[in-house]
N, CA, C and O of each residue as an XYZ file, in Angstrom:
820
protein
N      42.091    -17.437    256.996
C      42.403    -15.327    257.102
C      42.017    -15.109    255.209
O      42.079    -15.906    254.273
N      41.781    -14.237    255.258
C      40.333    -14.283    253.721
C      41.565    -13.162    252.796
O      41.596    -11.958    253.048
N      42.249    -13.630    252.027
C      43.047    -12.304    251.372
C      44.517    -12.932    250.936
O      45.307    -12.619    250.045
N      44.531    -13.915    251.915
C      46.186    -14.390    252.288
C      46.609    -14.602    251.492
O      45.650    -15.263    251.095
N      47.461    -14.704    250.515
C      47.303    -15.097    249.125
C      48.375    -17.253    249.151
O      49.386    -17.486    249.813
N      48.074    -17.679    248.779
C      48.132    -19.215    249.597
C      50.024    -20.228    248.970
O      49.881    -20.875    247.932
N      50.883    -20.251    249.342
C      51.200    -21.058    249.300
C      51.199    -22.543    248.367
O      51.149    -23.714    248.744
N      51.276    -21.959    247.039
C      51.320    -23.255    246.081
C      52.736    -24.084    246.505
O      53.837    -23.810    246.982
N      52.037    -25.211    246.051
C      53.967    -26.133    246.351
C      53.215    -26.646    244.656
O      52.155    -26.575    244.035
N      54.758    -27.222    244.508
C      54.915    -27.807    243.221
C      54.666    -28.931    243.229
O      54.788    -29.482    244.323
N      54.075    -30.042    241.694
C      53.548    -30.895    242.605
C      54.660    -31.866    242.839
O      55.764    -31.398    243.118
N      54.465    -33.506    242.740
C      54.666    -34.652    243.367
C      55.621    -34.473    242.077
O      55.046    -33.978    241.108
N      57.318    -34.874    241.862
C      58.027    -35.272    240.944
C      58.996    -34.296    239.775
O      59.772    -34.523    238.846
N      58.344    -32.970    240.548
C      58.789    -31.616    239.712
C      59.925    -31.710    239.295
O      60.130    -30.884    238.405
N      60.404    -32.062    239.421
C      62.319    -32.054    238.969
C      61.936    -32.941    238.506
O      61.172    -32.519    237.639
N      61.936    -34.102    238.476
C      61.868    -35.095    237.815
C      61.445    -34.886    236.601
O      61.963    -35.448    235.636
N      60.642    -34.212    236.519
C      59.699    -33.597    235.292
C      61.166    -32.465    234.810
O      61.526    -32.400    233.635
N      61.493    -32.085    235.337
C      62.293    -31.137    234.638
C      63.085    -31.708    234.106
O      62.789    -31.865    232.921
N      64.254    -32.248    234.454
C      65.130    -33.739    233.944
C      64.822    -34.662    233.207
O      65.747    -35.429    232.941
N      63.625    -34.932    232.667
C      63.230    -35.529    231.440
C      62.611    -34.342    230.999
O      61.914    -35.002    230.228
N      62.448    -33.844    230.908
C      62.746    -32.423    229.893
C      64.084    -31.930    229.089
O      64.162    -31.614    227.902
N      65.259    -31.962    230.222
C      65.905    -31.418    229.690
C      66.389    -32.455    228.908
O      67.030    -32.058    227.935
N      66.273    -33.832    229.038
C      66.540    -35.063    228.631
C      66.025    -35.164    227.531
O      66.806    -35.394    226.608
N      65.119    -35.086    227.329
C      64.316    -35.245    225.723
C      64.732    -34.040    224.924
O      64.643    -34.240    223.713
N      65.313    -32.424    225.385
C      65.307    -31.563    224.201
C      66.807    -31.797    224.211
O      67.322    -31.767    223.093
N      67.703    -32.047    225.347
C      69.249    -32.596    224.698
C      69.737    -33.962    223.723
O      70.734    -33.932    223.002
N      68.882    -35.073    223.852
C      68.081    -35.665    222.976
C      68.084    -35.780    221.144
O      68.533    -36.483    220.239
N      67.232    -34.534    221.381
C      66.342    -34.378    220.049
C      67.822    -33.249    219.874
O      68.479    -33.376    218.840
N      68.103    -32.581    220.531
C      70.219    -31.526    220.148
C      70.490    -32.561    219.106
O      70.495    -32.533    217.875
N      70.794    -33.821    220.330
C      72.306    -34.057    219.749
C      71.524    -35.909    218.463
O      72.303    -36.707    217.942
N      69.849    -36.020    218.339
C      69.856    -36.411    216.805
C      69.765    -35.474    216.065
O      70.675    -35.587    215.244
N      68.920    -34.196    215.782
C      69.073    -33.592    215.064
C      70.946    -32.921    213.919
O      71.057    -32.478    212.776
N      72.085    -33.223    215.113
C      72.903    -33.506    215.205
C      73.675    -34.683    214.520
O      74.855    -34.737    214.174
N      72.918    -35.384    214.446
C      74.061    -36.755    213.864
C      73.159    -37.220    212.655
O      73.271    -38.281    212.040
N      71.950    -35.891    212.368
C      71.460    -36.041    210.591
C      72.183    -35.169    209.528
O      72.189    -35.316    208.306
N      72.763    -34.272    210.257
C      73.417    -33.388    209.175
C      75.084    -33.711    209.433
O      75.991    -33.335    208.690
N      75.252    -34.608    210.842
C      76.765    -34.587    210.670
C      77.560    -35.900    210.308
O      78.744    -36.089    210.028
N      76.265    -36.895    210.438
C      76.616    -38.037    210.372
C      76.225    -39.362    209.336
O      76.773    -40.448    209.152
N      74.886    -38.654    208.703
C      74.086    -39.455    207.984
C      74.421    -39.293    206.371
O      74.265    -40.182    205.535
N      75.003    -37.723    206.079
C      75.271    -37.539    205.207
C      76.623    -37.707    204.481
O      77.111    -37.037    203.572
N      77.472    -39.667    205.670
C      78.175    -39.681    205.184
C      78.773    -41.108    205.532
O      79.861    -41.588    205.848
N      77.042    -41.662    205.227
C      76.639    -43.241    205.803
C      77.247    -44.331    204.496
O      77.713    -45.461    204.638
N      77.048    -43.520    203.182
C      77.100    -44.608    202.796
C      79.005    -44.847    201.991
O      79.621    -45.827    201.573
N      79.258    -43.678    202.095
C      81.377    -43.587    202.398
C      82.155    -44.256    203.449
O      83.279    -44.757    203.455
N      81.332    -44.136    204.243
C      81.397    -44.905    205.986
C      82.002    -46.539    205.489
O      83.076    -47.113    205.670
N      80.301    -47.041    204.559
C      79.573    -48.357    204.727
C      81.048    -48.458    204.138
O      81.592    -49.453    204.618
N      81.896    -47.759    203.248
C      82.580    -48.738    201.879
C      83.609    -48.554    202.390
O      84.317    -49.559    202.445
N      84.191    -47.271    202.987
C      85.325    -47.816    203.786
C      85.426    -48.794    205.086
O      86.445    -48.798    205.777
N      84.092    -49.779    205.428
C      84.175    -50.154    206.377
C      84.176    -51.609    205.333
O      84.447    -52.782    205.588
N      83.827    -51.053    204.316
C      83.517    -52.728    203.052
C      85.126    -53.115    203.108
O      85.521    -54.235    203.433
N      86.115    -51.859    202.688
C      87.426    -52.254    201.832
C      88.260    -52.935    202.565
O      89.236    -53.557    202.145
N      87.727    -52.793    204.218
C      88.963    -52.864    205.466
C      88.776    -54.373    206.092
O      89.588    -55.159    206.579
N      86.998    -54.458    205.817
C      86.906    -55.953    206.816
C      86.563    -56.654    205.794
O      86.543    -57.776    206.301
N      86.095    -56.881    204.019
C      86.112    -57.830    203.458
C      84.761    -57.815    202.523
O      84.776    -57.841    201.292
N      83.223    -57.753    203.611
C      82.209    -58.018    202.983
C      81.476    -57.304    203.392
O      81.719    -56.553    204.337
N      80.250    -57.372    202.694
C      79.201    -56.235    203.191
C      78.168    -56.680    204.609
O      77.308    -55.930    205.071
N      78.321    -57.337    204.861
C      77.545    -57.784    205.906
C      78.186    -57.773    206.952
O      77.632    -57.612    208.039
N      79.792    -57.983    206.783
C      80.372    -57.579    207.943
C      80.360    -55.708    208.149
O      79.942    -55.224    209.201
N      80.909    -54.754    206.915
C      80.697    -53.888    206.531
C      79.943    -53.195    207.857
O      80.371    -52.602    208.847
N      77.846    -53.774    207.112
C      77.511    -53.370    207.709
C      76.898    -53.012    209.729
O      76.291    -52.111    210.309
N      77.471    -54.204    210.075
C      77.912    -54.921    211.654
C      78.688    -53.013    211.922
O      78.048    -52.111    212.463
N      80.490    -52.825    211.237
C      81.576    -51.810    211.852
C      80.167    -50.243    212.125
O      79.731    -49.609    213.086
N      79.921    -50.272    210.406
C      78.908    -48.986    210.680
C      78.575    -49.007    211.411
O      78.919    -48.014    212.051
N      77.508    -50.078    212.311
C      76.310    -49.714    212.578
C      77.101    -49.421    214.205
O      76.501    -48.652    214.956
N      78.428    -50.045    214.697
C      79.358    -49.864    215.908
C      79.168    -48.279    215.931
O      78.430    -47.611    216.656
N      80.119    -47.839    214.845
C      81.041    -46.709    213.651
C      79.355    -45.210    214.491
O      79.782    -44.172    214.997
N      77.946    -45.408    214.456
C      76.920    -44.653    214.675
C      76.515    -44.658    215.980
O      75.549    -44.086    216.487
N      77.703    -45.659    216.690
C      77.017    -46.016    218.539
C      78.206    -44.881    218.989
O      78.195    -44.271    220.058
N      79.409    -44.717    217.735
C      80.540    -43.827    218.727
C      80.168    -42.808    218.671
O      79.914    -42.145    219.677
N      80.001    -42.309    217.250
C      79.228    -40.862    216.451
C      78.770    -40.098    218.035
O      79.076    -39.181    218.797
N      77.478    -41.645    217.785
C      76.474    -40.516    218.458
C      77.526    -39.998    220.176
O      77.739    -38.933    220.757
N      77.877    -41.313    220.384
C      78.415    -40.584    221.951
C      79.284    -39.607    222.006
O      79.534    -38.906    222.987
N      79.913    -39.536    220.587
C      81.175    -38.344    220.389
C      81.026    -37.030    220.057
O      81.855    -36.122    220.114
N      79.763    -37.017    219.664
C      79.359    -35.499    218.983
C      79.381    -34.777    220.083
O      78.561    -33.977    219.632
N      79.606    -34.350    221.151
C      79.948    -33.524    222.000
C      81.545    -33.003    221.159
O      81.699    -31.909    220.615
N      82.349    -33.846    221.226
C      83.541    -33.321    220.657
C      83.960    -33.154    219.385
O      85.028    -32.664    219.017
N      83.050    -33.595    218.707
C      82.899    -33.178    217.395
C      83.072    -31.073    217.400
O      82.357    -30.272    218.003
N      83.900    -30.880    216.775
C      84.442    -28.694    216.799
C      84.119    -28.619    215.467
O      84.368    -27.502    215.013
N      83.509    -29.635    214.417
C      83.726    -28.964    213.016
C      85.284    -29.200    212.588
O      86.232    -29.643    213.237
N      85.204    -28.842    211.562
C      86.050    -29.634    210.283
C      85.075    -30.739    209.364
O      83.889    -31.048    209.252
N      86.148    -31.036    208.908
C      85.054    -32.486    208.219
C      84.449    -33.405    208.864
O      85.069    -34.066    209.698
N      83.194    -33.616    208.621
C      83.005    -34.073    208.795
C      82.867    -36.137    208.279
O      82.680    -37.236    208.802
N      83.109    -35.529    207.010
C      83.137    -37.105    206.680
C      84.073    -37.371    207.031
O      84.328    -38.569    207.155
N      85.396    -36.024    207.481
C      86.916    -37.335    207.575
C      86.774    -37.698    209.141
O      87.644    -38.330    209.739
N      85.899    -37.355    209.583
C      85.920    -37.521    211.384
C      84.809    -38.957    211.515
O      84.885    -39.997    212.169
N      84.127    -38.593    210.871
C      83.182    -40.011    210.760
C      84.407    -41.600    209.867
O      85.006    -42.672    209.781
N      84.052    -40.688    209.595
C      85.182    -42.486    208.394
C      86.513    -41.964    209.499
O      87.372    -41.507    208.744
N      86.807    -41.899    210.359
C      88.167    -42.016    211.113
C      87.104    -42.925    212.836
O      87.313    -43.841    213.632
N      85.952    -41.831    212.546
C      86.307    -43.364    213.922
C      85.552    -44.886    212.592
O      86.161    -45.932    212.815
N      84.640    -45.028    211.618
C      85.251    -45.752    210.947
C      85.989    -46.528    211.154
O      85.772    -47.560    211.789
N      87.023    -46.192    210.659
C      87.850    -47.329    210.441
C      88.445    -48.121    212.483
O      89.092    -49.050    212.968
N      87.969    -47.415    212.735
C      88.463    -47.684    214.187
C      87.865    -48.524    214.424
O      88.492    -49.528    214.762
N      86.655    -48.595    214.397
C      85.756    -49.329    214.174
C      85.188    -50.870    213.847
O      84.245    -51.581    214.191
N      86.878    -50.969    212.573
C      86.449    -51.708    211.585
C      87.845    -52.265    212.066
O      87.982    -53.466    211.836
N      89.127    -51.518    212.813
C      90.159    -52.687    212.959
C      89.720    -52.981    214.589
O      90.698    -53.403    215.207
N      88.652    -52.879    215.329
C      88.362    -53.094    216.504
C      86.920    -54.190    216.690
O      86.378    -54.382    217.779
N      86.447    -54.859    215.314
C      86.022    -55.941    214.434
C      86.889    -57.062    214.275
O      86.676    -58.274    214.288
N      88.003    -56.318    214.107
C      88.979    -56.937    213.316
C      89.045    -57.761    214.475
O      88.402    -58.747    214.835
N      89.782    -57.251    214.863
C      90.249    -57.384    216.254
C      89.732    -58.847    217.251
O      90.453    -59.743    217.689
N      88.984    -58.758    217.322
C      87.955    -59.062    218.111
C      87.685    -60.817    216.929
O      88.361    -61.811    217.194
N      87.011    -60.828    216.162
C      86.946    -61.662    215.166
C      87.901    -62.639    214.228
O      87.788    -63.854    214.071
N      88.873    -61.741    213.656
C      89.473    -62.606    212.891
C      90.916    -61.841    213.476
O      91.168    -61.008    212.606
N      92.089    -61.734    214.666
C      92.538    -61.566    215.297
C      93.951    -61.248    214.288
O      94.563    -60.190    214.140
N      94.180    -62.537    213.703
C      95.374    -62.624    212.612
C      95.331    -62.013    211.366
O      96.119    -62.467    210.537
N      94.583    -61.065    211.010
C      94.456    -60.131    209.848
C      94.380    -58.851    210.456
O      93.798    -57.880    209.973
N      94.877    -58.881    211.336
C      96.061    -57.095    211.836
C      97.556    -57.808    211.118
O      98.205    -57.236    210.242
N      97.858    -58.963    211.621
C      99.193    -59.143    211.519
C      99.583    -59.112    210.025
O      99.575    -59.992    209.165
N     100.083    -57.209    209.989
C     100.188    -56.906    208.935
C     100.631    -57.613    207.789
O     101.432    -58.474    208.154
N     100.343    -57.636    205.742
C     101.515    -58.584    204.910
C     102.732    -57.685    204.430
O     102.586    -56.494    204.155
N     103.524    -58.120    204.379
C     104.678    -56.678    203.801
C     105.926    -56.627    205.231
O     105.648    -57.248    206.257
N     106.677    -56.181    205.175
C     107.316    -55.593    206.066
C     106.681    -53.903    206.359
O     106.288    -53.350    205.332
N     106.610    -53.391    207.176
C     106.271    -52.476    207.208
C     107.451    -50.902    207.791
O     107.496    -49.671    207.783
N     108.367    -52.385    208.315
C     109.974    -51.211    208.343
C     110.559    -50.199    207.572
O     111.061    -49.102    207.816
N     110.266    -51.154    206.163
C     110.948    -51.029    204.591
C     109.777    -50.092    204.576
O     110.220    -48.988    204.893
N     108.212    -50.006    204.306
C     107.956    -48.973    203.965
C     108.008    -47.277    204.847
O     108.165    -46.325    204.082
N     107.917    -47.040    205.937
C     107.975    -46.589    206.710
C     109.216    -46.032    206.403
O     109.246    -44.807    206.287
N     110.266    -46.674    206.244
C     112.114    -45.335    205.842
C     111.700    -45.428    204.262
O     112.507    -44.725    203.654
N     111.020    -45.855    203.603
C     111.248    -44.744    202.274
C     110.589    -43.332    202.516
O     110.872    -42.483    201.670
N     109.727    -42.942    203.574
C     109.165    -41.540    204.224
C     110.112    -40.809    204.058
O     110.102    -39.724    203.477
N     111.221    -41.474    204.673
C     112.625    -40.640    205.174
C     112.572    -39.906    203.703
O     111.538    -39.241    203.766
N     113.048    -39.732    202.662
C     112.824    -39.524    200.782
C     111.507    -39.024    200.459
O     111.209    -38.401    199.439
N     110.682    -39.374    201.489
C     109.725    -38.135    200.357
C     109.058    -36.789    200.886
O     109.278    -36.487    202.059
N     108.235    -35.937    200.084
C     109.143    -34.659    199.434
C     107.692    -34.769    200.851
O     106.912    -35.701    201.052
N     107.824    -33.314    201.650
C     106.822    -32.317    202.711
C     106.179    -32.321    202.275
O     105.506    -32.877    203.143
N     105.236    -32.139    201.186
C     104.256    -31.376    201.015
C     103.076    -32.714    200.294
O     103.216    -33.877    199.914
N     101.793    -31.611    200.410
C     101.094    -32.252    200.232
C     100.685    -32.576    198.351
O      99.551    -32.787    197.922
N     101.545    -32.543    197.792
C     100.912    -32.472    196.109
C     101.554    -34.104    195.791
O     102.350    -34.854    196.358
N     100.643    -34.153    194.455
C     101.339    -36.026    194.289
C     101.892    -36.755    193.774
O     101.124    -37.716    193.737
N     102.683    -36.996    193.344
C     103.909    -36.846    192.349
C     103.227    -36.612    191.426
O     102.113    -36.173    191.137
N     104.761    -37.272    190.689
C     104.226    -37.071    188.861
C     103.413    -38.606    188.208
O     103.797    -39.738    188.502
N     102.215    -38.290    187.265
C     101.833    -39.167    187.028
C     102.546    -40.593    186.701
O     103.460    -40.571    185.877
N     102.305    -41.412    187.094
C     103.531    -42.468    187.407
C     102.693    -43.562    186.271
O     101.486    -43.694    186.470
N     103.313    -44.327    185.113
C     103.659    -45.908    184.509
C     101.768    -46.504    185.435
O     100.610    -46.732    185.084
N     102.515    -46.490    186.567
C     101.658    -47.814    187.426
C      99.839    -46.510    187.753
O      98.666    -46.696    188.075
N     100.475    -45.658    187.499
C      98.703    -44.748    187.665
C      98.424    -45.299    186.609
O      97.851    -46.388    186.590
N      98.859    -44.500    185.278
C      98.117    -45.310    183.794
C      97.126    -46.642    183.917
O      95.921    -46.752    183.689
N      98.267    -47.763    184.438
C      97.950    -48.883    184.565
C      96.472    -48.702    185.332
O      95.531    -49.000    184.596
N      96.093    -48.260    186.701
C      94.927    -48.176    187.098
C      93.838    -47.684    186.887
O      92.721    -48.201    186.896
N      94.253    -46.371    186.635
C      93.588    -45.815    185.969
C      91.987    -46.587    184.419
O      90.769    -46.749    184.490
N      93.044    -46.806    183.302
C      92.669    -47.359    182.214
C      92.446    -49.183    182.660
O      92.246    -49.993    181.756
N      92.513    -49.607    184.055
C      91.805    -51.032    184.003
C      90.849    -51.111    184.582
O      90.455    -50.202    185.313
N      90.171    -52.311    184.395
C      88.432    -52.297    184.247
C      88.282    -53.167    186.158
O      88.927    -53.971    186.830
N      86.497    -51.992    186.353
C      86.445    -51.763    187.489
C      86.330    -52.834    188.604
O      86.155    -52.461    189.764
N      86.414    -54.040    188.324
C      85.873    -54.462    188.701
C      88.287    -55.419    189.902
O      88.623    -55.663    191.061
N      88.980    -55.500    188.515
C      90.546    -55.624    188.569
C      89.884    -55.043    189.075
O      88.726    -55.397    189.298
N      90.550    -53.577    189.557
C      91.137    -52.676    190.192
C      90.636    -52.754    191.317
O      91.223    -52.222    192.259
N      88.980    -53.684    191.583
C      88.643    -53.704    193.143
C      89.169    -54.751    193.721
O      89.525    -54.704    194.899
N      89.349    -56.349    192.625
C      89.456    -57.281    193.759
C      91.065    -56.900    194.088
O      91.246    -56.833    195.304
N      92.204    -56.651    193.339
C      93.371    -56.044    194.250
C      93.528    -54.798    194.702
O      94.713    -54.472    194.632
N      93.191    -54.390    194.913
C      92.419    -53.387    195.958
C      92.465    -55.021    197.005
O      93.523    -55.650    197.042
N      91.192    -55.544    197.796
C      91.251    -56.426    198.749
C      92.113    -56.959    198.613
O      92.075    -57.437    199.747
N      93.440    -57.597    197.993
C      94.333    -57.800    197.688
C      95.440    -57.898    198.317
O      96.172    -58.855    198.567
N      95.517    -56.009    198.714
C      96.980    -55.510    199.257
C      96.443    -55.589    200.465
O      95.322    -55.875    200.887
N      98.015    -55.111    201.208
C      98.232    -55.722    203.110
C      97.591    -54.551    203.349
O      97.751    -53.585    202.603
N      96.660    -54.511    204.604
C      95.510    -53.649    205.143
C      96.148    -51.537    206.036
O      95.567    -50.711    206.739
N      97.667    -51.628    205.337
C      98.209    -50.292    205.705
C      98.307    -49.913    204.401
O      97.740    -48.850    204.149
N      98.852    -50.457    203.498
C      98.719    -50.767    201.765
C      96.766    -49.492    202.614
O      96.465    -48.451    203.198
N      96.089    -50.955    201.883
C      94.950    -50.661    201.764
C      94.340    -49.403    201.542
O      94.018    -48.760    200.543
N      94.266    -49.212    202.991
C      93.187    -48.117    203.871
C      93.985    -47.229    203.207
O      93.294    -47.232    202.188
N      94.883    -46.458    202.938
C      95.403    -45.326    202.340
C      94.677    -45.800    200.730
O      93.588    -45.342    200.383
N      95.427    -46.714    199.913
C      95.061    -46.492    198.632
C      93.557    -46.371    198.335
O      93.123    -46.180    197.199
N      92.521    -46.539    199.821
C      90.661    -46.657    199.221
C      90.880    -45.063    200.473
O      89.915    -44.400    200.852
N      91.715    -44.900    200.709
C      91.169    -43.185    201.800
C      91.511    -41.692    200.901
O      91.025    -40.566    201.005
N      92.775    -42.365    199.818
C      93.262    -41.511    198.754
C      92.591    -41.581    197.320
O      92.343    -40.625    196.585
N      92.324    -43.086    197.058
C      92.191    -42.938    195.321
C      90.395    -43.155    195.155
O      89.752    -42.677    194.221
N      89.812    -43.965    196.266
C      88.663    -44.669    196.471
C      87.536    -42.895    196.805
O      86.545    -42.512    196.184
N      88.350    -42.149    198.138
C      87.250    -41.832    198.440
C      87.765    -40.374    198.301
O      86.896    -39.521    198.485
N      89.677    -39.688    197.857
C      89.638    -38.560    197.141
C      90.087    -37.230    198.220
O      90.119    -36.035    197.927
N      90.463    -37.970    199.748
C      91.155    -36.841    200.759
C      92.439    -36.326    200.581
O      93.196    -36.868    199.776
N      92.729    -35.504    201.126
C      93.679    -34.915    200.292
C      95.342    -36.451    201.638
O      95.215    -37.420    202.385
N      96.728    -35.465    200.987
C      97.513    -36.641    201.965
C      97.241    -35.670    203.831
O      97.274    -36.109    204.980
N      97.057    -34.628    203.411
C      96.708    -33.436    205.204
C      95.885    -34.523    206.088
O      95.981    -35.001    207.219
N      94.929    -34.671    204.839
C      93.252    -35.562    206.056
C      93.627    -36.800    206.536
O      93.255    -37.294    207.601
N      94.308    -37.246    205.794
C      94.698    -38.665    205.457
C      95.592    -39.516    206.797
O      95.402    -40.585    207.376
N      97.095    -37.937    206.970
C      97.499    -38.392    207.957
C      96.668    -38.283    209.167
O      96.124    -39.289    209.623
N      96.502    -36.830    209.857
C      95.356    -37.083    211.011
C      94.736    -37.778    211.334
O      94.729    -38.194    212.493
N      93.585    -38.365    209.950
C      92.855    -39.464    210.285
C      94.149    -40.473    211.156
O      94.422    -40.710    212.332
N      94.472    -40.701    210.364
C      95.739    -42.294    210.858
C      96.945    -42.454    211.515
O      97.694    -43.415    211.692
N      96.961    -40.997    211.916
C      98.722    -40.497    212.986
C      99.561    -40.628    212.694
O     100.406    -41.047    213.485
N      99.992    -40.267    210.918
C     101.146    -40.581    210.304
C     101.623    -39.332    209.327
O     101.261    -38.526    208.470
N     102.402    -39.671    209.897
C     103.102    -38.468    208.957
C     102.809    -38.371    207.305
O     102.540    -39.357    206.619
N     102.899    -37.173    206.861
C     102.694    -36.578    205.086
C     103.416    -37.642    204.780
O     102.881    -38.681    204.393
N     105.319    -37.443    204.980
C     105.558    -38.552    204.296
C     105.609    -39.943    203.950
O     105.895    -40.485    202.882
N     105.235    -40.470    205.201
C     104.322    -41.921    205.599
C     102.946    -42.385    204.576
O     102.724    -43.400    203.916
N     102.378    -41.454    204.744
C     101.370    -41.401    203.951
C     101.740    -42.650    201.828
O     101.479    -43.624    201.121
N     102.861    -40.758    202.144
C     103.175    -40.746    200.666
C     103.619    -41.678    199.622
O     103.075    -41.760    198.521
N     105.251    -42.813    200.239
C     104.786    -43.455    200.844
C     104.223    -44.911    200.815
O     104.744    -45.863    200.235
N     103.194    -44.918    201.462
C     102.741    -46.238    201.084
C     101.668    -46.371    200.481
O     101.082    -47.446    200.351
N     101.270    -45.228    200.020
C     100.222    -45.307    198.957
C     101.424    -45.345    197.308
O     100.952    -45.607    196.202
N     102.477    -45.128    197.458
C     103.004    -45.215    195.948
C     103.413    -46.575    196.251
O     103.027    -47.461    195.489
N     104.259    -46.923    197.418
C     103.884    -48.596    197.286
C     103.065    -49.617    196.907
O     103.317    -50.721    196.423
N     101.533    -48.806    197.352
C     100.888    -49.482    197.733
C      99.726    -49.506    195.974
O      98.867    -50.315    195.622
N     100.184    -48.424    195.381
C      99.979    -48.262    193.995
C     100.585    -49.261    192.678
O     100.155    -49.692    191.608
N     101.978    -49.333    193.563
C     102.863    -50.633    193.096
C     102.370    -51.852    192.715
O     102.410    -52.548    191.700
N     101.741    -51.938    194.163
C     101.602    -53.363    194.225
C     100.028    -53.491    192.992
O      99.721    -54.071    191.950
N      99.635    -52.856    193.645
C      98.370    -53.222    192.609
C      98.716    -52.936    190.816
O      98.011    -53.444    189.945
N      99.616    -52.265    190.586
C      99.855    -53.151    189.470
C     100.216    -53.836    189.359
O     100.157    -54.280    188.213
N     100.980    -54.666    190.425
C     101.957    -55.965    189.558
C     100.786    -56.929    189.341
O     100.768    -57.848    188.523
N      99.518    -56.483    190.448
C      98.378    -57.696    190.571
C      97.363    -57.257    189.452
O      96.508    -58.049    189.053
N      97.462    -56.107    189.002
C      96.277    -55.722    188.438
C      97.288    -56.869    186.366
O      96.738    -57.505    185.467
N      98.579    -56.556    186.579
C      98.721    -56.824    185.628
C      99.112    -58.797    185.722
O      99.814    -59.094    184.755
N      98.992    -59.274    186.070
C      98.743    -60.616    187.009
C      97.193    -61.311    186.147
O      97.084    -62.171    185.273
N      96.497    -60.740    186.644
C      94.722    -60.832    186.805
C      94.446    -60.793    184.885
O      93.584    -61.507    184.374
N      95.609    -59.562    183.799
C      95.011    -59.561    182.898
C      95.520    -59.579    182.325
O      95.433    -58.747    181.422
N      97.185    -61.195    182.329
C      97.762    -61.012    181.585
C      97.069    -62.668    180.340
O      97.554    -62.845    179.222
């Protein structure tokens, strides 16, 4: 019968096509988020990974793992410091790498109990304590000497020193990244700086 509208069937695989389009759009969106949130801070992530695992090649492996984790976790990023968010992922990836490659490295040097005990007496605020003799010594020492001394610190102190004195994070940011009380962060930083000063004096003697 002429003039009767003919039912047009969707092409086979139409649903699949729509799913593929949605998937492509989602991938483009995530790629753009990755470029905005992660890429600007990759150099800092590589630096932190290097400090934690000890050499550049292993640090690259850690950051590659961290990038995959960050890509999967993008939907869980709800604003705030993208740099702190990424470095938290890098830190976790570094600890996972250490656990796989050399679990003995996770046996911390020194007694953390006495370090954390100091936290009970540390101020609750986030301000730096008054400049100390140790801080002045560290500032005046050669960069290579300081870098070697930092690498010789026990891991809990090293990561706090690096996050604060190398990356410039606030005590609050570090406490959130490491899931520690601010007082503990401050006490580890203070003890780490004291050990750094000792190591620098030895190197310069």
